mmCIF file as gemmi writes it, N, C-alpha and C atoms, coordinates in Angstrom:
data_model
loop_
_atom_site.group_PDB
_atom_site.id
_atom_site.type_symbol
_atom_site.label_atom_id
_atom_site.label_alt_id
_atom_site.label_comp_id
_atom_site.label_asym_id
_atom_site.label_entity_id
_atom_site.label_seq_id
_atom_site.pdbx_PDB_ins_code
_atom_site.Cartn_x
_atom_site.Cartn_y
_atom_site.Cartn_z
_atom_site.occupancy
_atom_site.B_iso_or_equiv
_atom_site.pdbx_formal_charge
_atom_site.auth_seq_id
_atom_site.auth_asym_id
_atom_site.pdbx_PDB_model_num
ATOM 1 N N . MET Axp A 1 ? 96.812 54.271 134.769 1 0 ? 1 A 1
ATOM 2 C CA . MET Axp A 1 ? 95.594 54.124 133.713 1 0 ? 1 A 1
ATOM 3 C C . MET Axp A 1 ? 94.14 54.437 134.751 1 0 ? 1 A 1
ATOM 4 N N . SER Axp A 2 ? 94.384 54.697 135.699 1 0 ? 2 A 1
ATOM 5 C CA . SER Axp A 2 ? 93.005 54.82 136.415 1 0 ? 2 A 1
ATOM 6 C C . SER Axp A 2 ? 92.386 56.183 135.953 1 0 ? 2 A 1
ATOM 7 N N . GLY Axp A 3 ? 93.554 57.31 135.758 1 0 ? 3 A 1
ATOM 8 C CA . GLY Axp A 3 ? 93.361 58.351 135.474 1 0 ? 3 A 1
ATOM 9 C C . GLY Axp A 3 ? 92.96 58.797 133.63 1 0 ? 3 A 1
ATOM 10 N N . GLU Axp A 4 ? 93.221 57.606 132.958 1 0 ? 4 A 1
ATOM 11 C CA . GLU Axp A 4 ? 92.844 57.671 131.776 1 0 ? 4 A 1
ATOM 12 C C . GLU Axp A 4 ? 91.236 57.15 131.523 1 0 ? 4 A 1
ATOM 13 N N . GLY Axp A 5 ? 90.827 56.011 132.524 1 0 ? 5 A 1
ATOM 14 C CA . GLY Axp A 5 ? 89.525 55.707 132.799 1 0 ? 5 A 1
ATOM 15 C C . GLY Axp A 5 ? 88.451 56.533 133.196 1 0 ? 5 A 1
ATOM 16 N N . ASP Axp A 6 ? 89.021 57.404 134.161 1 0 ? 6 A 1
ATOM 17 C CA . ASP Axp A 6 ? 88.547 58.817 134.744 1 0 ? 6 A 1
ATOM 18 C C . ASP Axp A 6 ? 88.024 59.331 133.576 1 0 ? 6 A 1
ATOM 19 N N . THR Axp A 7 ? 88.737 59.893 132.657 1 0 ? 7 A 1
ATOM 20 C CA . THR Axp A 7 ? 88.742 60.778 131.94 1 0 ? 7 A 1
ATOM 21 C C . THR Axp A 7 ? 87.995 60.281 130.552 1 0 ? 7 A 1
ATOM 22 N N . GLN Axp A 8 ? 87.989 59.205 130.267 1 0 ? 8 A 1
ATOM 23 C CA . GLN Axp A 8 ? 86.853 58.462 129.272 1 0 ? 8 A 1
ATOM 24 C C . GLN Axp A 8 ? 85.723 58.539 130.037 1 0 ? 8 A 1
ATOM 25 N N . MET Axp A 9 ? 85.57 58.099 131.248 1 0 ? 9 A 1
ATOM 26 C CA . MET Axp A 9 ? 84.037 58.15 131.912 1 0 ? 9 A 1
ATOM 27 C C . MET Axp A 9 ? 83.486 59.441 131.915 1 0 ? 9 A 1
ATOM 28 N N . THR Axp A 10 ? 84.471 60.488 132.109 1 0 ? 10 A 1
ATOM 29 C CA . THR Axp A 10 ? 83.841 61.944 132.343 1 0 ? 10 A 1
ATOM 30 C C . THR Axp A 10 ? 83.549 62.236 130.799 1 0 ? 10 A 1
ATOM 31 N N . ASP Axp A 11 ? 84.22 62.187 129.921 1 0 ? 11 A 1
ATOM 32 C CA . ASP Axp A 11 ? 84.088 62.169 128.4 1 0 ? 11 A 1
ATOM 33 C C . ASP Axp A 11 ? 82.784 61.606 128.023 1 0 ? 11 A 1
ATOM 34 N N . ASN Axp A 12 ? 82.716 60.744 128.465 1 0 ? 12 A 1
ATOM 35 C CA . ASN Axp A 12 ? 81.278 59.513 128.123 1 0 ? 12 A 1
ATOM 36 C C . ASN Axp A 12 ? 79.993 60.337 128.791 1 0 ? 12 A 1
ATOM 37 N N . LEU Axp A 13 ? 80.276 60.792 129.898 1 0 ? 13 A 1
ATOM 38 C CA . LEU Axp A 13 ? 79.135 61.275 130.733 1 0 ? 13 A 1
ATOM 39 C C . LEU Axp A 13 ? 79.028 62.728 129.818 1 0 ? 13 A 1
ATOM 40 N N . LYS Axp A 14 ? 79.979 63.722 129.324 1 0 ? 14 A 1
ATOM 41 C CA . LYS Axp A 14 ? 79.671 64.828 129.044 1 0 ? 14 A 1
ATOM 42 C C . LYS Axp A 14 ? 79.104 64.642 127.545 1 0 ? 14 A 1
ATOM 43 N N . VAL Axp A 15 ? 79.201 63.474 127.218 1 0 ? 15 A 1
ATOM 44 C CA . VAL Axp A 15 ? 78.515 63.339 125.439 1 0 ? 15 A 1
ATOM 45 C C . VAL Axp A 15 ? 77.227 62.888 125.984 1 0 ? 15 A 1
ATOM 46 N N . LYS Axp A 16 ? 76.807 62.183 126.87 1 0 ? 16 A 1
ATOM 47 C CA . LYS Axp A 16 ? 75.449 61.824 126.983 1 0 ? 16 A 1
ATOM 48 C C . LYS Axp A 16 ? 74.502 63.081 127.869 1 0 ? 16 A 1
ATOM 49 N N . VAL Axp A 17 ? 75.298 63.967 128.373 1 0 ? 17 A 1
ATOM 50 C CA . VAL Axp A 17 ? 74.627 65.039 129.191 1 0 ? 17 A 1
ATOM 51 C C . VAL Axp A 17 ? 74.56 66.198 128.039 1 0 ? 17 A 1
ATOM 52 N N . ASN Axp A 18 ? 75.064 66.377 127.129 1 0 ? 18 A 1
ATOM 53 C CA . ASN Axp A 18 ? 75 67.159 125.801 1 0 ? 18 A 1
ATOM 54 C C . ASN Axp A 18 ? 73.908 66.489 124.87 1 0 ? 18 A 1
ATOM 55 N N . LYS Axp A 19 ? 73.75 65.2 124.774 1 0 ? 19 A 1
ATOM 56 C CA . LYS Axp A 19 ? 72.622 64.502 124.058 1 0 ? 19 A 1
ATOM 57 C C . LYS Axp A 19 ? 71.371 64.881 124.679 1 0 ? 19 A 1
ATOM 58 N N . ILE Axp A 20 ? 71.382 64.671 125.932 1 0 ? 20 A 1
ATOM 59 C CA . ILE Axp A 20 ? 70.12 65.024 126.773 1 0 ? 20 A 1
ATOM 60 C C . ILE Axp A 20 ? 69.732 66.25 126.614 1 0 ? 20 A 1
ATOM 61 N N . VAL Axp A 21 ? 70.683 67.168 126.733 1 0 ? 21 A 1
ATOM 62 C CA . VAL Axp A 21 ? 70.342 68.758 126.845 1 0 ? 21 A 1
ATOM 63 C C . VAL Axp A 21 ? 70.12 69.374 125.235 1 0 ? 21 A 1
ATOM 64 N N . ASP Axp A 22 ? 70.639 68.767 124.103 1 0 ? 22 A 1
ATOM 65 C CA . ASP Axp A 22 ? 70.074 68.613 122.799 1 0 ? 22 A 1
ATOM 66 C C . ASP Axp A 22 ? 68.597 68.445 122.74 1 0 ? 22 A 1
ATOM 67 N N . THR Axp A 23 ? 68.484 67.26 123.171 1 0 ? 23 A 1
ATOM 68 C CA . THR Axp A 23 ? 66.994 66.418 123.031 1 0 ? 23 A 1
ATOM 69 C C . THR Axp A 23 ? 66.183 67.572 123.811 1 0 ? 23 A 1
ATOM 70 N N . THR Axp A 24 ? 66.56 67.778 124.918 1 0 ? 24 A 1
ATOM 71 C CA . THR Axp A 24 ? 65.228 68.939 125.469 1 0 ? 24 A 1
ATOM 72 C C . THR Axp A 24 ? 65.355 70.01 125.122 1 0 ? 24 A 1
ATOM 73 N N . ARG Axp A 25 ? 66.522 70.535 124.456 1 0 ? 25 A 1
ATOM 74 C CA . ARG Axp A 25 ? 65.972 72.106 123.367 1 0 ? 25 A 1
ATOM 75 C C . ARG Axp A 25 ? 65.131 71.667 122.528 1 0 ? 25 A 1
ATOM 76 N N . VAL Axp A 26 ? 65.467 70.728 121.624 1 0 ? 26 A 1
ATOM 77 C CA . VAL Axp A 26 ? 64.374 70.283 120.434 1 0 ? 26 A 1
ATOM 78 C C . VAL Axp A 26 ? 63.338 70.216 121.037 1 0 ? 26 A 1
ATOM 79 N N . GLN Axp A 27 ? 62.894 69.523 122.175 1 0 ? 27 A 1
ATOM 80 C CA . GLN Axp A 27 ? 61.699 69.18 122.666 1 0 ? 27 A 1
ATOM 81 C C . GLN Axp A 27 ? 60.83 70.355 123.203 1 0 ? 27 A 1
ATOM 82 N N . SER Axp A 28 ? 61.671 71.191 123.794 1 0 ? 28 A 1
ATOM 83 C CA . SER Axp A 28 ? 61.286 72.624 124.129 1 0 ? 28 A 1
ATOM 84 C C . SER Axp A 28 ? 60.788 73.372 123.22 1 0 ? 28 A 1
ATOM 85 N N . HIS Axp A 29 ? 61.868 73.457 122.112 1 0 ? 29 A 1
ATOM 86 C CA . HIS Axp A 29 ? 61.44 74.289 120.673 1 0 ? 29 A 1
ATOM 87 C C . HIS Axp A 29 ? 60.034 74.264 120.134 1 0 ? 29 A 1
ATOM 88 N N . ALA Axp A 30 ? 60.049 72.576 120.181 1 0 ? 30 A 1
ATOM 89 C CA . ALA Axp A 30 ? 58.712 72.033 119.531 1 0 ? 30 A 1
ATOM 90 C C . ALA Axp A 30 ? 57.628 72.346 120.34 1 0 ? 30 A 1
ATOM 91 N N . ALA Axp A 31 ? 57.508 72.191 121.685 1 0 ? 31 A 1
ATOM 92 C CA . ALA Axp A 31 ? 56.584 72.054 122.504 1 0 ? 31 A 1
ATOM 93 C C . ALA Axp A 31 ? 56.077 73.857 122.126 1 0 ? 31 A 1
ATOM 94 N N . TYR Axp A 32 ? 57.032 74.624 122.058 1 0 ? 32 A 1
ATOM 95 C CA . TYR Axp A 32 ? 56.907 75.93 122.094 1 0 ? 32 A 1
ATOM 96 C C . TYR Axp A 32 ? 56.097 76.429 120.656 1 0 ? 32 A 1
ATOM 97 N N . ASP Axp A 33 ? 56.608 75.994 119.731 1 0 ? 33 A 1
ATOM 98 C CA . ASP Axp A 33 ? 56.25 75.951 118.384 1 0 ? 33 A 1
ATOM 99 C C . ASP Axp A 33 ? 54.594 75.496 118.28 1 0 ? 33 A 1
ATOM 100 N N . ASN Axp A 34 ? 54.308 74.181 119.023 1 0 ? 34 A 1
ATOM 101 C CA . ASN Axp A 34 ? 52.973 73.714 118.932 1 0 ? 34 A 1
ATOM 102 C C . ASN Axp A 34 ? 52.032 74.625 119.779 1 0 ? 34 A 1
ATOM 103 N N . ALA Axp A 35 ? 52.623 75.094 120.848 1 0 ? 35 A 1
ATOM 104 C CA . ALA Axp A 35 ? 51.766 76.09 121.589 1 0 ? 35 A 1
ATOM 105 C C . ALA Axp A 35 ? 51.6 77.584 120.814 1 0 ? 35 A 1
ATOM 106 N N . THR Axp A 36 ? 52.496 77.899 120.255 1 0 ? 36 A 1
ATOM 107 C CA . THR Axp A 36 ? 52.342 79.16 119.429 1 0 ? 36 A 1
ATOM 108 C C . THR Axp A 36 ? 51.198 78.692 118.245 1 0 ? 36 A 1
ATOM 109 N N . VAL Axp A 37 ? 51.271 77.752 117.862 1 0 ? 37 A 1
ATOM 110 C CA . VAL Axp A 37 ? 50.369 77.17 116.525 1 0 ? 37 A 1
ATOM 111 C C . VAL Axp A 37 ? 48.778 77.351 117.178 1 0 ? 37 A 1
ATOM 112 N N . THR Axp A 38 ? 48.632 76.402 118.272 1 0 ? 38 A 1
ATOM 113 C CA . THR Axp A 38 ? 47.404 76.404 118.952 1 0 ? 38 A 1
ATOM 114 C C . THR Axp A 38 ? 46.862 77.719 119.474 1 0 ? 38 A 1
ATOM 115 N N . ALA Axp A 39 ? 47.838 78.475 119.897 1 0 ? 39 A 1
ATOM 116 C CA . ALA Axp A 39 ? 47.4 79.772 120.421 1 0 ? 39 A 1
ATOM 117 C C . ALA Axp A 39 ? 46.669 80.792 118.946 1 0 ? 39 A 1
ATOM 118 N N . HIS Axp A 40 ? 47.286 80.565 117.893 1 0 ? 40 A 1
ATOM 119 C CA . HIS Axp A 40 ? 47.35 81.332 116.9 1 0 ? 40 A 1
ATOM 120 C C . HIS Axp A 40 ? 45.954 80.668 116.114 1 0 ? 40 A 1
ATOM 121 N N . ASN Axp A 41 ? 45.601 79.68 116.234 1 0 ? 41 A 1
ATOM 122 C CA . ASN Axp A 41 ? 44.422 79.066 115.829 1 0 ? 41 A 1
ATOM 123 C C . ASN Axp A 41 ? 43.166 79.013 116.404 1 0 ? 41 A 1
ATOM 124 N N . LEU Axp A 42 ? 43.73 79.078 118.013 1 0 ? 42 A 1
ATOM 125 C CA . LEU Axp A 42 ? 42.29 79.563 118.891 1 0 ? 42 A 1
ATOM 126 C C . LEU Axp A 42 ? 42.016 81.099 118.643 1 0 ? 42 A 1
ATOM 127 N N . GLN Axp A 43 ? 43.169 81.835 118.524 1 0 ? 43 A 1
ATOM 128 C CA . GLN Axp A 43 ? 42.812 83.228 118.363 1 0 ? 43 A 1
ATOM 129 C C . GLN Axp A 43 ? 42.105 83.757 116.846 1 0 ? 43 A 1
ATOM 130 N N . ASN Axp A 44 ? 42.347 82.973 115.806 1 0 ? 44 A 1
ATOM 131 C CA . ASN Axp A 44 ? 41.721 82.6 114.547 1 0 ? 44 A 1
ATOM 132 C C . ASN Axp A 44 ? 40.375 82.643 114.795 1 0 ? 44 A 1
ATOM 133 N N . ASN Axp A 45 ? 40.114 81.464 115.567 1 0 ? 45 A 1
ATOM 134 C CA . ASN Axp A 45 ? 38.729 80.818 115.56 1 0 ? 45 A 1
ATOM 135 C C . ASN Axp A 45 ? 37.797 81.762 116.573 1 0 ? 45 A 1
ATOM 136 N N . ALA Axp A 46 ? 38.443 82.716 117.439 1 0 ? 46 A 1
ATOM 137 C CA . ALA Axp A 46 ? 37.581 83.438 118.349 1 0 ? 46 A 1
ATOM 138 C C . ALA Axp A 46 ? 37.392 84.647 117.522 1 0 ? 46 A 1
ATOM 139 N N . ASP Axp A 47 ? 38.189 84.857 116.401 1 0 ? 47 A 1
ATOM 140 C CA . ASP Axp A 47 ? 38.229 86.025 115.731 1 0 ? 47 A 1
ATOM 141 C C . ASP Axp A 47 ? 36.871 85.936 114.651 1 0 ? 47 A 1
ATOM 142 N N . GLU Axp A 48 ? 37.124 84.486 114.024 1 0 ? 48 A 1
ATOM 143 C CA . GLU Axp A 48 ? 36.173 84.184 113.325 1 0 ? 48 A 1
ATOM 144 C C . GLU Axp A 48 ? 34.235 84.161 113.896 1 0 ? 48 A 1
ATOM 145 N N . LYS Axp A 49 ? 34.532 83.621 115.005 1 0 ? 49 A 1
ATOM 146 C CA . LYS Axp A 49 ? 33.409 83.75 115.804 1 0 ? 49 A 1
ATOM 147 C C . LYS Axp A 49 ? 32.819 85.034 116.178 1 0 ? 49 A 1
ATOM 148 N N . ALA Axp A 50 ? 33.683 85.437 116.506 1 0 ? 50 A 1
ATOM 149 C CA . ALA Axp A 50 ? 33.176 87.243 116.802 1 0 ? 50 A 1
ATOM 150 C C . ALA Axp A 50 ? 32.413 87.991 115.624 1 0 ? 50 A 1
ATOM 151 N N . HIS Axp A 51 ? 32.981 87.981 114.521 1 0 ? 51 A 1
ATOM 152 C CA . HIS Axp A 51 ? 32.749 88.083 113.317 1 0 ? 51 A 1
ATOM 153 C C . HIS Axp A 51 ? 31.344 87.762 112.737 1 0 ? 51 A 1
ATOM 154 N N . GLN Axp A 52 ? 31.082 86.397 113.162 1 0 ? 52 A 1
ATOM 155 C CA . GLN Axp A 52 ? 29.99 85.874 112.546 1 0 ? 52 A 1
ATOM 156 C C . GLN Axp A 52 ? 28.866 86.238 113.697 1 0 ? 52 A 1
ATOM 157 N N . ILE Axp A 53 ? 29.253 86.381 114.721 1 0 ? 53 A 1
ATOM 158 C CA . ILE Axp A 53 ? 28.389 86.846 115.751 1 0 ? 53 A 1
ATOM 159 C C . ILE Axp A 53 ? 27.697 88.388 115.62 1 0 ? 53 A 1
ATOM 160 N N . SER Axp A 54 ? 28.811 89.12 115.279 1 0 ? 54 A 1
ATOM 161 C CA . SER Axp A 54 ? 28.435 90.501 114.945 1 0 ? 54 A 1
ATOM 162 C C . SER Axp A 54 ? 27.724 90.567 113.651 1 0 ? 54 A 1
ATOM 163 N N . ASP Axp A 55 ? 27.878 89.836 112.869 1 0 ? 55 A 1
ATOM 164 C CA . ASP Axp A 55 ? 27.071 89.786 111.548 1 0 ? 55 A 1
ATOM 165 C C . ASP Axp A 55 ? 25.555 89.131 111.818 1 0 ? 55 A 1
ATOM 166 N N . ASP Axp A 56 ? 25.609 88.248 112.511 1 0 ? 56 A 1
ATOM 167 C CA . ASP Axp A 56 ? 23.895 87.921 113.319 1 0 ? 56 A 1
ATOM 168 C C . ASP Axp A 56 ? 23.411 88.774 113.786 1 0 ? 56 A 1
ATOM 169 N N . VAL Axp A 57 ? 24.464 89.681 114.787 1 0 ? 57 A 1
ATOM 170 C CA . VAL Axp A 57 ? 23.31 90.398 115.641 1 0 ? 57 A 1
ATOM 171 C C . VAL Axp A 57 ? 23.058 91.786 114.425 1 0 ? 57 A 1
ATOM 172 N N . LYS Axp A 58 ? 23.894 91.908 113.555 1 0 ? 58 A 1
ATOM 173 C CA . LYS Axp A 58 ? 23.391 92.908 112.518 1 0 ? 58 A 1
ATOM 174 C C . LYS Axp A 58 ? 22.031 92.775 111.686 1 0 ? 58 A 1
ATOM 175 N N . ILE Axp A 59 ? 22.356 91.239 111.325 1 0 ? 59 A 1
ATOM 176 C CA . ILE Axp A 59 ? 21.054 91.007 110.544 1 0 ? 59 A 1
ATOM 177 C C . ILE Axp A 59 ? 19.844 90.777 111.539 1 0 ? 59 A 1
ATOM 178 N N . GLY Axp A 60 ? 20.061 90.805 112.603 1 0 ? 60 A 1
ATOM 179 C CA . GLY Axp A 60 ? 18.693 90.555 113.705 1 0 ? 60 A 1
ATOM 180 C C . GLY Axp A 60 ? 18.133 91.786 113.666 1 0 ? 60 A 1
ATOM 181 N N . ILE Axp A 61 ? 19.079 92.801 114.175 1 0 ? 61 A 1
ATOM 182 C CA . ILE Axp A 61 ? 18.69 94.179 114.494 1 0 ? 61 A 1
ATOM 183 C C . ILE Axp A 61 ? 18.269 94.723 112.868 1 0 ? 61 A 1
ATOM 184 N N . SER Axp A 62 ? 18.973 94.549 111.789 1 0 ? 62 A 1
ATOM 185 C CA . SER Axp A 62 ? 18.03 94.724 110.728 1 0 ? 62 A 1
ATOM 186 C C . SER Axp A 62 ? 16.602 94.316 110.283 1 0 ? 62 A 1
ATOM 187 N N . ASN Axp A 63 ? 16.884 93.104 110.704 1 0 ? 63 A 1
ATOM 188 C CA . ASN Axp A 63 ? 15.032 92.317 110.637 1 0 ? 63 A 1
ATOM 189 C C . ASN Axp A 63 ? 14.208 92.993 111.192 1 0 ? 63 A 1
ATOM 190 N N . THR Axp A 64 ? 14.733 93.226 112.634 1 0 ? 64 A 1
ATOM 191 C CA . THR Axp A 64 ? 13.815 94.065 113.786 1 0 ? 64 A 1
ATOM 192 C C . THR Axp A 64 ? 13.413 95.237 113.131 1 0 ? 64 A 1
ATOM 193 N N . ILE Axp A 65 ? 14.187 95.722 112.899 1 0 ? 65 A 1
ATOM 194 C CA . ILE Axp A 65 ? 13.843 97.302 112.54 1 0 ? 65 A 1
ATOM 195 C C . ILE Axp A 65 ? 12.883 97.014 111.373 1 0 ? 65 A 1
ATOM 196 N N . SER Axp A 66 ? 13.052 96.272 110.187 1 0 ? 66 A 1
ATOM 197 C CA . SER Axp A 66 ? 11.783 96.127 109.159 1 0 ? 66 A 1
ATOM 198 C C . SER Axp A 66 ? 10.939 95.767 110.022 1 0 ? 66 A 1
ATOM 199 N N . ASP Axp A 67 ? 11.014 94.547 110.633 1 0 ? 67 A 1
ATOM 200 C CA . ASP Axp A 67 ? 9.49 94.189 111.18 1 0 ? 67 A 1
ATOM 201 C C . ASP Axp A 67 ? 8.857 95.365 111.845 1 0 ? 67 A 1
ATOM 202 N N . VAL Axp A 68 ? 9.463 96.558 112.547 1 0 ? 68 A 1
ATOM 203 C CA . VAL Axp A 68 ? 8.964 97.5 113.281 1 0 ? 68 A 1
ATOM 204 C C . VAL Axp A 68 ? 8.19 98.533 111.919 1 0 ? 68 A 1
ATOM 205 N N . LYS Axp A 69 ? 8.991 98.725 111.013 1 0 ? 69 A 1
ATOM 206 C CA . LYS Axp A 69 ? 8.614 99.457 109.923 1 0 ? 69 A 1
ATOM 207 C C . LYS Axp A 69 ? 7.354 99.009 109.324 1 0 ? 69 A 1
ATOM 208 N N . ILE Axp A 70 ? 6.95 97.514 109.147 1 0 ? 70 A 1
ATOM 209 C CA . ILE Axp A 70 ? 6.195 96.9 108.644 1 0 ? 70 A 1
ATOM 210 C C . ILE Axp A 70 ? 4.855 97.212 109.618 1 0 ? 70 A 1
ATOM 211 N N . THR Axp A 71 ? 5.172 96.733 110.668 1 0 ? 71 A 1
ATOM 212 C CA . THR Axp A 71 ? 4.181 96.812 111.915 1 0 ? 71 A 1
ATOM 213 C C . THR Axp A 71 ? 3.489 98.519 111.939 1 0 ? 71 A 1
ATOM 214 N N . THR Axp A 72 ? 4.563 99.223 112.177 1 0 ? 72 A 1
ATOM 215 C CA . THR Axp A 72 ? 4.073 100.651 112.191 1 0 ? 72 A 1
ATOM 216 C C . THR Axp A 72 ? 3.553 101.049 111.107 1 0 ? 72 A 1
ATOM 217 N N . HIS Axp A 73 ? 3.563 100.796 109.667 1 0 ? 73 A 1
ATOM 218 C CA . HIS Axp A 73 ? 3.02 101.154 108.413 1 0 ? 73 A 1
ATOM 219 C C . HIS Axp A 73 ? 1.472 100.465 108.294 1 0 ? 73 A 1
ATOM 220 N N . GLU Axp A 74 ? 1.385 99.244 109.315 1 0 ? 74 A 1
ATOM 221 C CA . GLU Axp A 74 ? 0.151 98.473 109.283 1 0 ? 74 A 1
ATOM 222 C C . GLU Axp A 74 ? -0.814 99.317 109.917 1 0 ? 74 A 1
ATOM 223 N N . LEU Axp A 75 ? -0.06 99.607 111.173 1 0 ? 75 A 1
ATOM 224 C CA . LEU Axp A 75 ? -0.901 100.319 112.246 1 0 ? 75 A 1
ATOM 225 C C . LEU Axp A 75 ? -1.552 101.829 111.544 1 0 ? 75 A 1
ATOM 226 N N . ARG Axp A 76 ? -0.68 102.256 111.079 1 0 ? 76 A 1
ATOM 227 C CA . ARG Axp A 76 ? -1.011 103.571 110.405 1 0 ? 76 A 1
ATOM 228 C C . ARG Axp A 76 ? -2.053 103.431 109.327 1 0 ? 76 A 1
ATOM 229 N N . SER Axp A 77 ? -1.945 102.605 108.568 1 0 ? 77 A 1
ATOM 230 C CA . SER Axp A 77 ? -3.188 102.143 107.657 1 0 ? 77 A 1
ATOM 231 C C . SER Axp A 77 ? -4.34 101.787 108.421 1 0 ? 77 A 1
ATOM 232 N N . LYS Axp A 78 ? -4.376 101.091 109.246 1 0 ? 78 A 1
ATOM 233 C CA . LYS Axp A 78 ? -5.43 100.764 109.902 1 0 ? 78 A 1
ATOM 234 C C . LYS Axp A 78 ? -6.081 101.795 110.562 1 0 ? 78 A 1
ATOM 235 N N . LEU Axp A 79 ? -5.373 102.818 111.249 1 0 ? 79 A 1
ATOM 236 C CA . LEU Axp A 79 ? -5.934 103.919 111.856 1 0 ? 79 A 1
ATOM 237 C C . LEU Axp A 79 ? -6.528 104.891 110.916 1 0 ? 79 A 1
ATOM 238 N N . LYS Axp A 80 ? -5.86 104.757 109.599 1 0 ? 80 A 1
ATOM 239 C CA . LYS Axp A 80 ? -6.416 105.917 108.586 1 0 ? 80 A 1
ATOM 240 C C . LYS Axp A 80 ? -7.786 105.15 108.148 1 0 ? 80 A 1
ATOM 241 N N . THR Axp A 81 ? -7.903 103.856 108.157 1 0 ? 81 A 1
ATOM 242 C CA . THR Axp A 81 ? -9.09 103.417 107.453 1 0 ? 81 A 1
ATOM 243 C C . THR Axp A 81 ? -10.209 103.38 108.48 1 0 ? 81 A 1
ATOM 244 N N . ASN Axp A 82 ? -9.905 103.409 109.611 1 0 ? 82 A 1
ATOM 245 C CA . ASN Axp A 82 ? -11.021 103.102 110.82 1 0 ? 82 A 1
ATOM 246 C C . ASN Axp A 82 ? -11.154 105.052 111.26 1 0 ? 82 A 1
């Protein structure tokens, strides 16, 4: 009887261990998936911000060039009239 009881306890422990392993595996996969999604979201946000900054810089440069052209034209006009 003792042998059968030991076998049953061993089988019960195996089932419990397998459940723990399965749960850990599922949780590990979920954590990995969540981390992957978060990483992709952060990368997308960074890409969007980089594009926005690039666009803002281009607009700023364009506006500066326009201002310089206007100022240069105004200076030339003043020099011609004086």
